[in-house]
DOGUKE-56493 format. One record per residue (C-alpha): residue in one letter; x, y, z. Coordinates in steps of 0.1 Angstrom, whole numbers, padded with zeros to 4 digits, always signed. Layout:
residues N
aXYZ
...
//
This chain:
residues 1074
x+0000+0000+0000
x+0029+0024+0008
x+0043+0019-0027
x+0009+0027-0043
x+0005+0058-0022
x+0040+0070-0033
x+0032+0063-0068
x+0001+0084-0067
x+0018+0113-0050
x+0047+0113-0074
x+0024+0129-0099
x+0021+0159-0077
x+0058+0166-0075
x+0062+0162-0112
x+0033+0186-0118
x+0049+0212-0096
x+0083+0206-0113
x+0070+0212-0148
x+0054+0244-0137
x+0088+0255-0124
x+0105+0248-0156
x+0081+0268-0176
x+0085+0298-0153
x+0122+0296-0157
x+0120+0300-0195
x+0099+0331-0192
x+0123+0346-0168
x+0153+0339-0190
x+0137+0355-0220
x+0129+0387-0202
x+0163+0391-0187
x+0183+0385-0218
x+0164+0408-0241
x+0164+0436-0216
x+0201+0434-0213
x+0205+0442-0250
x+0216+0477-0259
x+0195+0497-0283
x+0217+0486-0312
x+0208+0458-0335
x+0226+0426-0326
x+0244+0424-0359
x+0247+0456-0378
x+0248+0480-0349
x+0221+0501-0365
x+0203+0523-0340
x+0166+0514-0340
x+0150+0534-0312
x+0127+0558-0330
x+0100+0575-0309
x+0066+0558-0310
x+0042+0570-0337
x+0008+0584-0331
x-0013+0566-0305
x-0045+0549-0316
x-0069+0561-0289
x-0093+0531-0293
x-0066+0505-0288
x-0050+0526-0260
x-0082+0527-0241
x-0088+0490-0246
x-0053+0483-0234
x-0058+0503-0203
x-0090+0484-0196
x-0075+0450-0204
x-0047+0455-0179
x-0072+0459-0150
x-0083+0423-0152
x-0050+0412-0135
x-0059+0433-0105
x-0092+0415-0103
x-0077+0381-0104
x-0054+0386-0074
x-0058+0363-0044
x-0046+0365-0008
x-0044+0397+0012
x-0049+0425-0012
x-0026+0455-0006
x-0035+0489-0021
x-0066+0472-0035
x-0080+0492-0064
x-0110+0469-0070
x-0136+0481-0046
x-0157+0449-0048
x-0127+0425-0043
x-0118+0414-0009
x-0091+0391+0006
x-0094+0354-0003
x-0076+0321+0003
x-0059+0335+0033
x-0054+0301+0049
x-0038+0285+0019
x-0006+0269+0032
x-0013+0278+0068
x-0008+0243+0082
x+0027+0242+0066
x+0035+0276+0082
x+0037+0291+0047
x+0017+0318+0029
x+0005+0303-0003
x-0025+0327-0006
x-0011+0350-0032
x-0011+0348-0070
x-0037+0350-0098
x-0068+0330-0102
x-0068+0313-0136
x-0103+0322-0149
x-0138+0328-0136
x-0136+0304-0108
x-0113+0303-0078
x-0085+0280-0091
x-0049+0284-0099
x-0031+0263-0125
x+0006+0265-0132
x+0003+0251-0167
x-0017+0280-0183
x-0002+0305-0159
x+0032+0299-0173
x+0018+0305-0207
x+0004+0337-0194
x+0037+0348-0180
x+0055+0339-0212
x+0031+0359-0233
x+0034+0390-0210
x+0072+0386-0212
x+0072+0384-0249
x+0049+0414-0252
x+0070+0435-0229
x+0102+0425-0247
x+0088+0435-0281
x+0063+0462-0272
x+0071+0474-0237
x+0078+0508-0250
x+0043+0509-0265
x+0028+0499-0231
x+0048+0524-0211
x+0040+0553-0234
x+0003+0547-0231
x-0003+0531-0197
x+0017+0550-0171
x-0008+0575-0158
x-0004+0571-0121
x-0029+0544-0118
x-0013+0516-0138
x+0020+0499-0134
x+0048+0497-0159
x+0051+0466-0181
x+0081+0453-0163
x+0063+0454-0130
x+0034+0435-0145
x+0055+0405-0153
x+0066+0402-0116
x+0032+0390-0107
x+0034+0355-0122
x+0072+0351-0123
x+0080+0358-0087
x+0055+0333-0075
x+0069+0307-0099
x+0104+0314-0089
x+0097+0305-0053
x+0091+0269-0061
x+0116+0241-0056
x+0115+0204-0064
x+0120+0183-0034
x+0103+0155-0016
x+0069+0167-0003
x+0044+0155+0022
x+0011+0170+0012
x-0022+0171+0030
x-0050+0190+0013
x-0083+0201+0028
x-0111+0214+0007
x-0131+0245+0015
x-0134+0266+0046
x-0125+0249+0078
x-0161+0249+0089
x-0170+0233+0056
x-0142+0208+0055
x-0155+0174+0046
x-0124+0154+0052
x-0086+0155+0055
x-0065+0134+0033
x-0037+0114+0049
x-0001+0126+0042
x+0015+0109+0013
x+0052+0110+0005
x+0062+0121-0029
x+0092+0100-0038
x+0092+0089-0075
x+0097+0117-0100
x+0077+0107-0131
x+0053+0126-0153
x+0056+0163-0148
x+0084+0171-0172
x+0060+0191-0195
x+0049+0214-0167
x+0086+0219-0159
x+0093+0229-0194
x+0065+0255-0193
x+0078+0270-0161
x+0113+0269-0176
x+0101+0291-0205
x+0084+0314-0180
x+0116+0319-0161
x+0137+0322-0192
x+0115+0349-0206
x+0113+0368-0174
x+0150+0367-0169
x+0153+0387-0201
x+0131+0414-0188
x+0150+0419-0156
x+0186+0414-0168
x+0193+0451-0169
x+0171+0464-0140
x+0177+0435-0116
x+0206+0413-0128
x+0207+0392-0096
x+0171+0382-0099
x+0176+0377-0136
x+0206+0354-0132
x+0188+0333-0107
x+0159+0328-0130
x+0183+0319-0158
x+0203+0295-0137
x+0173+0275-0128
x+0159+0276-0163
x+0191+0259-0175
x+0190+0233-0148
x+0153+0225-0154
x+0157+0223-0191
x+0183+0196-0187
x+0160+0177-0163
x+0130+0180-0187
x+0150+0168-0217
x+0163+0138-0198
x+0128+0129-0185
x+0106+0134-0215
x+0069+0131-0213
x+0036+0149-0208
x+0026+0157-0173
x-0011+0151-0179
x-0004+0115-0191
x+0008+0107-0156
x-0018+0128-0139
x-0050+0117-0157
x-0073+0138-0136
x-0058+0170-0148
x-0067+0160-0184
x-0102+0173-0177
x-0090+0208-0173
x-0056+0216-0189
x-0047+0185-0207
x-0013+0186-0225
x-0015+0167-0257
x+0022+0165-0263
x+0056+0175-0249
x+0076+0181-0281
x+0064+0216-0286
x+0072+0225-0250
x+0109+0214-0254
x+0113+0234-0286
x+0096+0264-0271
x+0118+0262-0240
x+0150+0258-0260
x+0141+0287-0282
x+0137+0310-0253
x+0169+0297-0237
x+0189+0305-0268
x+0175+0340-0269
x+0184+0344-0233
x+0219+0329-0234
x+0229+0328-0271
x+0243+0294-0261
x+0246+0274-0294
x+0236+0242-0275
x+0200+0253-0274
x+0201+0263-0311
x+0215+0229-0319
x+0186+0213-0299
x+0159+0230-0319
x+0177+0222-0351
x+0182+0185-0343
x+0147+0179-0329
x+0128+0199-0355
x+0119+0169-0377
x+0106+0149-0347
x+0087+0176-0329
x+0084+0206-0352
x+0055+0194-0374
x+0070+0211-0403
x+0047+0220-0431
x+0016+0217-0410
x+0006+0251-0396
x-0014+0250-0364
x-0031+0273-0338
x-0012+0290-0310
x-0026+0284-0276
x-0017+0274-0240
x-0015+0238-0252
x+0003+0242-0286
x+0035+0263-0286
x+0046+0253-0321
x+0034+0284-0339
x+0050+0306-0313
x+0082+0287-0315
x+0082+0290-0353
x+0077+0328-0351
x+0103+0332-0323
x+0130+0312-0343
x+0121+0330-0375
x+0131+0362-0356
x+0167+0349-0356
x+0166+0345-0394
x+0155+0381-0397
x+0179+0397-0373
x+0210+0374-0372
x+0228+0375-0405
x+0248+0344-0397
x+0216+0324-0391
x+0195+0338-0420
x+0203+0307-0441
x+0205+0282-0413
x+0192+0248-0425
x+0183+0239-0390
x+0159+0268-0388
x+0146+0265-0423
x+0116+0243-0414
x+0106+0266-0387
x+0108+0297-0410
x+0088+0279-0438
x+0061+0268-0414
x+0059+0302-0398
x+0053+0316-0433
x+0026+0291-0439
x+0009+0301-0407
x+0010+0338-0418
x-0003+0330-0453
x-0031+0310-0438
x-0042+0341-0418
x-0044+0366-0446
x-0080+0363-0460
x-0070+0369-0496
x-0042+0344-0496
x-0045+0314-0518
x-0038+0292-0488
x-0061+0311-0464
x-0077+0290-0438
x-0115+0286-0441
x-0118+0285-0403
x-0136+0318-0402
x-0171+0331-0393
x-0191+0350-0418
x-0182+0381-0398
x-0145+0375-0405
x-0133+0361-0372
x-0109+0333-0371
x-0129+0305-0354
x-0115+0271-0344
x-0135+0258-0314
x-0167+0266-0295
x-0149+0268-0262
x-0131+0301-0257
x-0133+0309-0294
x-0114+0341-0291
x-0081+0325-0280
x-0071+0315-0315
x-0079+0348-0334
x-0063+0369-0307
x-0032+0347-0305
x-0030+0345-0343
x-0032+0383-0346
x-0005+0388-0320
x+0018+0365-0340
x+0009+0383-0372
x+0018+0417-0358
x+0051+0403-0345
x+0059+0388-0379
x+0049+0419-0397
x+0071+0440-0375
x+0100+0416-0379
x+0097+0420-0416
x+0096+0458-0415
x+0124+0461-0390
x+0147+0438-0410
x+0137+0454-0444
x+0118+0424-0458
x+0091+0438-0480
x+0072+0407-0493
x+0057+0375-0480
x+0052+0349-0507
x+0020+0328-0504
x+0019+0306-0534
x+0020+0328-0564
x+0009+0358-0545
x+0030+0382-0525
x+0018+0402-0495
x+0033+0430-0476
x+0037+0434-0438
x+0008+0458-0438
x-0015+0429-0450
x-0006+0410-0418
x-0012+0441-0397
x-0045+0447-0415
x-0056+0411-0406
x-0046+0417-0369
x-0066+0449-0368
x-0096+0432-0382
x-0096+0406-0354
x-0090+0432-0328
x-0118+0453-0341
x-0142+0423-0342
x-0133+0417-0306
x-0139+0453-0296
x-0174+0456-0312
x-0172+0455-0350
x-0191+0422-0352
x-0227+0411-0360
x-0236+0413-0323
x-0222+0448-0321
x-0208+0438-0288
x-0174+0443-0273
x-0161+0410-0259
x-0137+0430-0237
x-0157+0438-0206
x-0158+0475-0199
x-0149+0486-0234
x-0176+0504-0254
x-0213+0507-0247
x-0223+0471-0250
x-0203+0442-0234
x-0212+0411-0215
x-0231+0417-0183
x-0234+0381-0171
x-0197+0372-0172
x-0190+0337-0157
x-0169+0351-0128
x-0175+0343-0092
x-0163+0375-0077
x-0181+0397-0103
x-0214+0378-0100
x-0218+0378-0062
x-0225+0411-0044
x-0196+0422-0023
x-0217+0425+0008
x-0234+0392+0003
x-0231+0368+0033
x-0226+0336+0014
x-0224+0302+0030
x-0207+0271+0017
x-0236+0261-0005
x-0251+0295-0013
x-0231+0304-0044
x-0253+0287-0069
x-0281+0311-0061
x-0260+0338-0078
x-0248+0315-0106
x-0285+0310-0116
x-0296+0346-0109
x-0312+0364-0138
x-0298+0397-0127
x-0267+0412-0143
x-0235+0409-0124
x-0234+0434-0095
x-0197+0440-0101
x-0181+0447-0135
x-0150+0426-0143
x-0132+0453-0162
x-0107+0440-0187
x-0120+0405-0188
x-0119+0390-0223
x-0147+0364-0225
x-0147+0333-0246
x-0165+0348-0276
x-0190+0339-0303
x-0202+0307-0319
x-0194+0299-0355
x-0225+0317-0366
x-0213+0349-0349
x-0239+0347-0321
x-0232+0351-0284
x-0253+0342-0254
x-0247+0365-0224
x-0255+0340-0197
x-0236+0334-0165
x-0238+0296-0168
x-0225+0298-0204
x-0189+0293-0194
x-0181+0281-0229
x-0186+0316-0243
x-0187+0339-0212
x-0157+0330-0190
x-0126+0351-0190
x-0091+0339-0183
x-0057+0353-0175
x-0041+0338-0206
x-0068+0355-0227
x-0059+0387-0211
x-0022+0382-0217
x-0030+0376-0254
x-0051+0407-0257
x-0025+0428-0239
x+0001+0416-0263
x-0021+0423-0294
x-0033+0457-0283
x+0003+0467-0273
x+0014+0458-0308
x-0014+0479-0324
x-0016+0508-0301
x+0009+0529-0321
x+0016+0532-0357
x+0053+0527-0349
x+0064+0492-0361
x+0100+0492-0352
x+0109+0467-0325
x+0129+0481-0297
x+0122+0463-0265
x+0146+0434-0271
x+0174+0459-0278
x+0165+0489-0256
x+0175+0493-0220
x+0146+0491-0197
x+0139+0502-0161
x+0111+0499-0137
x+0087+0528-0138
x+0061+0528-0111
x+0052+0564-0105
x+0051+0580-0139
x+0068+0582-0172
x+0099+0598-0158
x+0104+0581-0125
x+0129+0552-0123
x+0129+0525-0097
x+0150+0495-0092
x+0135+0469-0069
x+0154+0461-0037
x+0167+0427-0030
x+0159+0416+0005
x+0185+0398+0026
x+0185+0361+0027
x+0158+0349+0050
x+0159+0317+0071
x+0123+0305+0073
x+0109+0279+0096
x+0076+0260+0097
x+0054+0258+0128
x+0075+0231+0143
x+0106+0253+0141
x+0122+0232+0113
x+0142+0251+0087
x+0125+0256+0054
x+0150+0261+0026
x+0138+0284-0001
x+0167+0289-0025
x+0147+0315-0045
x+0135+0335-0016
x+0167+0356-0011
x+0166+0370-0046
x+0130+0380-0049
x+0121+0415-0058
x+0105+0435-0030
x+0073+0434-0051
x+0071+0397-0045
x+0066+0401-0008
x+0035+0414+0009
x+0058+0431+0034
x+0075+0453+0007
x+0046+0466-0014
x+0053+0496-0036
x+0025+0522-0028
x+0018+0530-0064
x+0018+0495-0078
x-0015+0479-0087
x-0001+0444-0087
x+0015+0423-0059
x+0035+0393-0068
x+0029+0362-0048
x+0028+0324-0048
x+0012+0309-0078
x-0003+0275-0070
x-0026+0277-0040
x-0057+0256-0044
x-0091+0271-0039
x-0125+0256-0034
x-0137+0246-0068
x-0169+0229-0061
x-0187+0259-0046
x-0197+0290-0065
x-0186+0315-0038
x-0160+0342-0039
x-0148+0336-0003
x-0151+0299+0001
x-0114+0289-0002
x-0087+0274+0018
x-0057+0250+0014
x-0042+0230+0041
x-0007+0216+0034
x+0019+0200+0055
x+0054+0199+0041
x+0089+0192+0054
x+0103+0214+0026
x+0088+0240+0003
x+0051+0233+0001
x+0030+0236-0029
x-0007+0232-0031
x-0022+0205-0053
x-0043+0217-0082
x-0080+0215-0079
x-0098+0221-0113
x-0134+0227-0118
x-0144+0240-0152
x-0135+0223-0184
x-0110+0240-0207
x-0105+0226-0241
x-0073+0212-0255
x-0061+0234-0283
x-0043+0204-0299
x-0073+0182-0301
x-0101+0208-0304
x-0120+0186-0279
x-0138+0198-0249
x-0117+0185-0220
x-0128+0163-0191
x-0146+0176-0160
x-0129+0155-0135
x-0128+0150-0098
x-0107+0170-0073
x-0071+0162-0081
x-0059+0161-0045
x-0082+0133-0036
x-0054+0110-0050
x-0080+0088-0067
x-0052+0079-0091
x-0054+0047-0110
x-0023+0026-0101
x-0029+0006-0133
x-0021+0037-0155
x+0016+0030-0156
x+0009-0005-0169
x-0013+0004-0198
x-0006+0040-0206
x+0012+0038-0240
x+0001+0072-0253
x+0021+0086-0282
x+0042+0113-0265
x+0044+0134-0297
x+0007+0139-0304
x+0005+0163-0333
x-0017+0194-0334
x-0044+0196-0360
x-0035+0208-0394
x-0042+0245-0400
x-0061+0249-0433
x-0093+0229-0428
x-0122+0246-0411
x-0134+0230-0379
x-0172+0226-0381
x-0196+0225-0352
x-0198+0190-0340
x-0230+0172-0349
x-0251+0155-0323
x-0234+0122-0332
x-0203+0127-0311
x-0179+0098-0309
x-0188+0070-0285
x-0165+0062-0257
x-0135+0043-0270
x-0141+0057-0305
x-0163+0028-0317
x-0198+0018-0307
x-0198-0018-0293
x-0223-0043-0307
x-0220-0078-0295
x-0245-0097-0317
x-0232-0128-0333
x-0234-0126-0371
x-0261-0146-0389
x-0235-0169-0405
x-0222-0179-0371
x-0253-0182-0350
x-0260-0218-0357
x-0224-0228-0349
x-0222-0206-0318
x-0255-0219-0304
x-0244-0255-0309
x-0211-0247-0292
x-0229-0231-0263
x-0248-0263-0256
x-0216-0279-0245
x-0206-0251-0222
x-0213-0248-0184
x-0245-0228-0179
x-0250-0196-0159
x-0286-0187-0151
x-0295-0150-0153
x-0319-0131-0132
x-0342-0104-0147
x-0317-0077-0137
x-0288-0097-0151
x-0307-0099-0184
x-0312-0061-0184
x-0274-0057-0180
x-0268-0081-0209
x-0291-0058-0229
x-0272-0028-0219
x-0237-0043-0227
x-0247-0059-0260
x-0261-0027-0276
x-0231-0006-0267
x-0246+0016-0239
x-0215+0008-0219
x-0190+0011-0248
x-0161+0004-0249
x-0170-0024-0224
x-0174-0057-0243
x-0187-0079-0215
x-0192-0083-0178
x-0162-0068-0160
x-0132-0088-0151
x-0115-0080-0118
x-0092-0052-0130
x-0121-0034-0147
x-0142-0040-0117
x-0117-0025-0093
x-0111+0005-0116
x-0148+0012-0118
x-0155+0006-0082
x-0126+0028-0068
x-0119+0053-0096
x-0153+0056-0114
x-0134+0051-0147
x-0116+0028-0170
x-0081+0033-0185
x-0079+0020-0220
x-0049+0004-0237
x-0040+0037-0255
x-0039+0055-0223
x-0072+0073-0227
x-0098+0074-0199
x-0135+0067-0200
x-0161+0071-0173
x-0175+0040-0158
x-0189+0049-0124
x-0210+0017-0119
x-0195-0018-0119
x-0213-0039-0144
x-0208-0074-0131
x-0224-0109-0131
x-0226-0128-0098
x-0226-0166-0095
x-0230-0189-0065
x-0207-0216-0052
x-0224-0244-0071
x-0222-0226-0104
x-0185-0218-0098
x-0178-0254-0091
x-0197-0264-0122
x-0177-0241-0144
x-0144-0254-0130
x-0116-0247-0154
x-0138-0240-0184
x-0129-0207-0202
x-0163-0202-0218
x-0199-0203-0203
x-0234-0202-0218
x-0259-0176-0205
x-0294-0188-0198
x-0324-0163-0196
x-0349-0164-0167
x-0372-0183-0191
x-0345-0210-0197
x-0333-0200-0232
x-0296-0199-0240
x-0292-0163-0252
x-0254-0160-0255
x-0221-0167-0240
x-0192-0153-0220
x-0158-0162-0233
x-0123-0162-0218
x-0139-0159-0184
x-0124-0149-0151
x-0139-0157-0117
x-0131-0136-0086
x-0144-0129-0052
x-0176-0108-0047
x-0170-0086-0017
x-0206-0074-0014
x-0200-0050+0015
x-0172-0033-0003
x-0192-0030-0034
x-0222-0016-0016
x-0202+0009+0005
x-0183+0022-0025
x-0214+0025-0048
x-0239+0039-0024
x-0218+0054+0004
x-0237+0034+0030
x-0245-0002+0039
x-0278+0007+0056
x-0306-0018+0050
x-0334-0009+0026
x-0314+0000-0005
x-0338-0012-0033
x-0312-0025-0058
x-0291-0041-0031
x-0320-0059-0016
x-0333-0070-0049
x-0301-0080-0066
x-0269-0079-0046
x-0278-0094-0012
x-0294-0126-0027
x-0266-0130-0053
x-0237-0153-0052
x-0203-0148-0036
x-0184-0148-0068
x-0182-0126-0099
x-0176-0138-0134
x-0163-0116-0162
x-0156-0122-0198
x-0163-0112-0234
x-0201-0112-0242
x-0217-0126-0273
x-0255-0128-0278
x-0274-0147-0304
x-0304-0124-0308
x-0316-0089-0297
x-0330-0088-0262
x-0368-0086-0263
x-0393-0083-0235
x-0425-0088-0255
x-0444-0063-0233
x-0457-0041-0261
x-0429-0016-0256
x-0400-0031-0275
x-0406-0006-0304
x-0395+0021-0279
x-0363+0003-0271
x-0339+0019-0296
x-0303+0010-0294
x-0275+0036-0295
x-0270+0027-0332
x-0307+0031-0340
x-0308+0064-0321
x-0278+0078-0340
x-0294+0068-0373
x-0327+0085-0363
x-0308+0117-0353
x-0292+0116-0388
x-0326+0110-0404
x-0339+0141-0387
x-0308+0161-0396
x-0301+0169-0359
x-0272+0192-0352
x-0276+0189-0315
x-0292+0163-0292
x-0301+0171-0256
x-0311+0142-0234
x-0334+0142-0205
x-0337+0112-0182
x-0367+0107-0159
x-0383+0079-0140
x-0415+0098-0132
x-0444+0111-0154
x-0437+0143-0174
x-0454+0174-0159
x-0455+0208-0174
x-0425+0219-0154
x-0404+0193-0172
x-0418+0204-0205
x-0410+0240-0197
x-0374+0231-0190
x-0371+0210-0222
x-0387+0236-0244
x-0366+0263-0229
x-0335+0242-0235
x-0343+0239-0271
x-0348+0276-0274
x-0314+0283-0259
x-0298+0259-0283
x-0314+0276-0312
x-0301+0309-0298
x-0266+0293-0297
x-0268+0288-0334
x-0279+0252-0337
x-0305+0248-0365
x-0323+0216-0354
x-0318+0205-0318
x-0336+0173-0310
x-0348+0162-0276
x-0341+0127-0265
x-0368+0120-0239
x-0352+0089-0223
x-0371+0073-0195
x-0353+0046-0175
x-0368+0012-0184
x-0349-0013-0162
x-0355-0022-0126
x-0371+0005-0104
x-0383+0003-0068
x-0418-0008-0061
x-0435+0025-0054
x-0423+0041-0087
x-0448+0044-0115
x-0444+0013-0138
x-0428+0017-0172
x-0459+0009-0192
x-0479+0036-0174
x-0451+0061-0178
x-0448+0054-0215
x-0485+0059-0220
x-0484+0091-0201
x-0455+0103-0222
x-0473+0096-0254
x-0502+0117-0242
x-0479+0146-0235
x-0468+0145-0272
x-0503+0140-0284
x-0514+0171-0266
x-0486+0192-0281
x-0469+0199-0247
x-0437+0186-0264
x-0433+0188-0302
x-0433+0153-0317
x-0413+0166-0347
x-0383+0176-0325
x-0387+0149-0298
x-0377+0112-0298
x-0391+0091-0270
x-0371+0060-0263
x-0365+0036-0234
x-0331+0034-0217
x-0328-0002-0206
x-0306+0002-0176
x-0316-0009-0141
x-0319+0018-0116
x-0295+0018-0086
x-0307+0050-0068
x-0270+0056-0061
x-0271+0094-0065
x-0240+0112-0079
x-0222+0079-0086
x-0251+0067-0108
x-0257+0100-0125
x-0223+0096-0141
x-0234+0063-0156
x-0266+0079-0170
x-0246+0107-0186
x-0220+0083-0201
x-0247+0061-0217
x-0262+0092-0234
x-0228+0100-0249
x-0228+0065-0265
x-0264+0072-0277
x-0252+0103-0296
x-0263+0131-0273
x-0240+0160-0268
x-0261+0179-0243
x-0275+0164-0210
x-0300+0180-0187
x-0293+0171-0151
x-0318+0180-0124
x-0321+0182-0087
x-0312+0151-0068
x-0307+0129-0099
x-0308+0092-0092
x-0313+0100-0055
x-0337+0087-0029
x-0347+0092+0007
x-0324+0076+0033
x-0337+0040+0039
x-0336+0043+0077
x-0337+0080+0084
x-0360+0108+0075
x-0337+0127+0052
x-0323+0126+0017
x-0296+0100+0012
x-0276+0124-0011
x-0272+0162-0013
x-0297+0172-0040
x-0271+0195-0057
x-0242+0170-0058
x-0253+0152-0089
x-0250+0182-0112
x-0218+0193-0094
x-0202+0159-0099
x-0211+0159-0136
x-0192+0191-0140
x-0161+0174-0127
x-0165+0137-0135
x-0136+0120-0153
x-0143+0108-0189
x-0173+0130-0196
x-0154+0156-0216
x-0176+0153-0247
x-0208+0160-0229
x-0221+0195-0223
x-0239+0196-0190
x-0270+0218-0190
x-0280+0232-0156
x-0315+0224-0144
x-0336+0254-0140
x-0360+0248-0111
x-0396+0249-0121
x-0425+0252-0097
x-0462+0260-0098
x-0468+0298-0099
x-0499+0304-0079
x-0503+0338-0093
x-0500+0329-0130
x-0517+0295-0125
x-0490+0276-0144
x-0457+0259-0141
x-0429+0285-0143
x-0392+0289-0134
x-0388+0296-0098
x-0383+0332-0088
x-0364+0336-0055
x-0379+0371-0050
x-0414+0356-0050
x-0408+0325-0029
x-0443+0325-0012
x-0461+0326-0045
x-0446+0293-0057
x-0457+0258-0049
x-0433+0229-0052
x-0450+0196-0061
x-0426+0166-0057
x-0429+0133-0074
x-0442+0118-0041
x-0468+0145-0038
x-0478+0140-0074
x-0484+0103-0068
x-0503+0111-0037
x-0526+0134-0056
x-0533+0107-0082
x-0537+0079-0056
x-0562+0099-0035
x-0581+0112-0065
x-0572+0148-0057
x-0567+0170-0087
x-0534+0190-0089
x-0535+0227-0096
x-0546+0237-0131
x-0516+0238-0155
x-0495+0213-0136
x-0499+0185-0162
x-0517+0181-0194
x-0552+0166-0187
x-0549+0135-0208
x-0515+0126-0192
x-0530+0131-0157
x-0559+0108-0165
x-0534+0080-0173
x-0520+0083-0137
x-0555+0085-0121
x-0566+0054-0139
x-0535+0035-0129
x-0539+0043-0092
x-0576+0036-0094
x-0567+0001-0108
x-0544-0004-0078
x-0572+0004-0054
x-0595-0019-0072
x-0569-0046-0070
x-0564-0040-0033
x-0601-0042-0026
x-0604-0074-0046
x-0575-0089-0027
x-0591-0079+0006
x-0624-0095-0004
x-0607-0127-0014
x-0589-0128+0019
x-0622-0122+0037
x-0638-0151+0019
x-0610-0173+0027
//
């Protein structure tokens, strides 16, 4: 057990290490370039002309954009300029005797990630090196800091990290809300975080360039560690997220090759050490993806690397013809040619409004990053005297690249079909419902641990304006939905802000001569003429609470701006620790703490919440569980053979909006029906096999597996699959990918059956009616620990759990797993088989109806008008998002249910009446039965329900209050928190392809006399009618309020309960006669 714990914890140390490496690179870049004189490196020409005229629009936008970094600060806020922001995360690191409260929150939720933060720091560094003079000439007005001071914010916090053995104990949430404390685990084995090291390396490298002139000691320290960490990363190649599967849901790295090249490029710029130039030359063919232009993002650094190395061919005469750089230069030219609209090789990945558009999630990242690279390349051409860019048979000038960049910036700032600025605070119209916790909750609100979602779902605009936030942006059809729960379009991030700061800095003046890499720079904190050099505090000896020495090799060289004890009075940014973890499962601006114990430098584990897409794969990433829970699969190292050099997508083709037919889990829908040509032989063979008699619920699981609802599962689980599902809620495939599998799908046998099977490798499956329906092949038999299974699945072993009492308790003490084959489709002959559409049949029906979105809604109760209101409103919202034909999959559960639930046949009749009465549109609704048995296992089971809908072809899933829940079997309370189901789905591993739609609570409006969405301001005017209360109405013959349910549907329920009463009375009469 100790070895397993260490194995899990090793991922943490590597994650931290990779972050450090990236930071180092940024530091190096800044230091080196700032040390340059104002003469060109080769020809000595003086290129420090005064800036040209200032573009007021871009200057105003730049000033606004810079404010977002103030908004994102955590910890104790010194000289706070944001009136609605308060202190946060103050206890982070407190148990280790350290202050890890500082830094920047990553996006709209209270989380910090080193991986994208290093990208943010690198971008700011690059922007300052090239356009710092533009920033300083437009920004320094007494209220904003200089560009050099800005970069201290992320880099100081990165530079304080050190890779050592760590013992980490993380608590989640406020102390009074703490659910559990995780036992300390020793991080011993270094494996898996090389990529994050590379990113932090780049960060330090870049930052070192910025500070080389103004703070050479700090610069040299950053550069020193950048070199050390690069060597470490190169010797331990790999992607950090491969070894930390849980982080794949948030910031998944799809390759490490681009990171190595990016780091080496910055190190060469920082050191001019030919070793790093040789590295990019020798490794270009393997990692450079030459000839395949791609998109620049936090995940894909290749375009940035190509532009950065092209810079050398422009400005270093001895490298202009370098063969080792030729592939980078040619691919950089291809990237540029793809951006110019009139180019013969122009990408078609554009909206009709002219915006570069690659992905639904955070759509503005690619156009802004591409525009920044375009202005850089344009200015490189102008500064070096290159007049033309050849794109096929057509030549373009640097001004064409700049024109493209301006078009994207103008679109972002309001020249778009929505006539909306996507930069909050700029212009007259900008998003008012930004997905940002601090902005959406009133500053004086007294929020508890579970109160935040009240504000998330509020229909009022944000009470606080997140000035400078660049939101995700429009859909492919140029539309935008300003909704707080629309994090796909309406969530800002620090890396978006870094990109927009770089772009606007490059466009703010008509001057196109690059000076920052060559010109001497100083800190300017009080105005355009005031010079300040940060003080270097004396070496400090720090001790934890126990008095033990805490060695911090970086601490002694921090700028005073990195310490809360040495804050410059006129600075709007304070530099602090980068990686503290905050409460991710609560929508509250103050509900954060991190508890860490460490014998050395401590670092918080990363706790993600919202999904961020991978720019390499253009896929919506996973939404997985809290990383510090250490629910890491120990089998990963045995099966994870992922290609370490995953290539980014090719540039030219346009990415289209995904249809409803998203890929099933594992990439291929499983169907386990024996072919007609083999049925006779297979049946004959099965007669010779040992027999396993199935229960009714076993047969339902055979149905589920055979049709592919559980894809890629191909049979009842063997022991390794069972353990992964039971303990990790997921399965790790042979290619290293992860799929959700929260419920174990197993077949139990008793002692007699086990003895009968003996050493046989194949068994025949016999239906409850006695028919041989299929077989299990290559079987494995293992112990059925019922108590462990029940406790892990339901979270309790209390008596009275319906599925347990019906199926698990009476089952055998052994489980048998193997590959399933069935001889014919499973039929129930109950008059409802025509409703039982398989995933393959559903996908075909979606195609027939030309659906471009499918939203699934599961229920095990009759449909009332509140359900219908939600489903119709969802379709309306999807239409507003730009989908043309969203289809509703009304998908009632058709397997085992508890005795007091309304039977399936009654529910199906009621559903048909709802469609007949036009409450739901039959043209846009498909009613089908989901054949799975019901566990009533709350958040654990709701993941299974969502996963099965992915395989059915749905890309949207409506999740309601207390999904799959029930009352506690022995106590008068809910067994599960009603809100945990939807929260878990937003984090669950393996559900990255599914868009979770929040459930808007509907209740009966006693004023309007109809079902309506609940209005918290009119609480007393709403009546909540639960499923239990609805059944009571029908059973007692009492009519519900008018407008609660369509009359014909209600009559179906009344007749059913009347028949029960008649049956009860008949039974009583018979008993009386007897």
